[in-house]
N, C-alpha and C positions, 0 to 999 in steps of 0.2 A: 761300579760307580766308585771313584777314590772319595774318600770322606773330607779329605782335607781341600782338595780343590774343586770337588764336585763334576769332574769331569769322567765320561765313560771311556774306560781304558781299552776295551776291545769289543766287538760283538759279532756274531757269526750268524749267518743264513744257512740253515739246515731245510731242504726240501725233503718232501716225505718220499720221494724215488731213491733217496740216499739212504734211507734207514728200512724202507719196506712197510712201516706204517708211522701213523702219527707217534704211537706212545714210547719209543725210543727216541724221537727229535730232540726232545727237552735236555736229555742227558747226553746226546751227542754234542749239542750246541754248548753245553757248559763244558765239556770235557775240550772243546776246541779253543774254547776261550781261556781256561785254565791253562793248557799247555802254552799258548801263545803269552799270556801274561807272565807266566813263571819262567818262562825261556830269556824273558826280558829282565830277570832278576828281582820282580816286584815281589814285596813280602804281602801275601795274603794272609791276614790274621783270622777273618771270618766271613762266611758266605749266608746270606738269608735268601732262603728260597720256598716256594710252596712245598708240599708235603709229597713230592713226587717219588715213588719207592724208587725206581731207577737211579735218581739224583743221590738219593741218599745211600744207596749201596755202593756207587761209584766213590763219593767222599770217604766213607767208611774202610773201603778197600784201597783205594789208590791216593786219596789224598788225608791220612789220620790226623795230621798237624792244624788241619784246617777245622776252626770251630763251626759246626754249621748248625745254623738257627734257622726256625721256621717263622716266615711272615704270618703275623697276628692275624692281620686282615684274612688270610685263606682259613686260617685255624678258626677264627672267629665265625667265618661265613659257613662253615661246614657244621658248626655246633648250633646254628639259630634254625 
């Protein structure tokens, strides 16, 4: 979602049959969305997600300039 306009820039539906299991689905969806948004020369400064290890690894490896932040709600939920 774009902070200035509150519009969703892109979304991607990933079916479990495409990735083999539900674990890599979130990472695949994020990668598809980032590929689409970045291809349109949109500047992505930060992304907020849950603590999915595949997503963290993807962002660290392929998109190191994007600031990856964790959603406080997910973090708090895990520690209650």
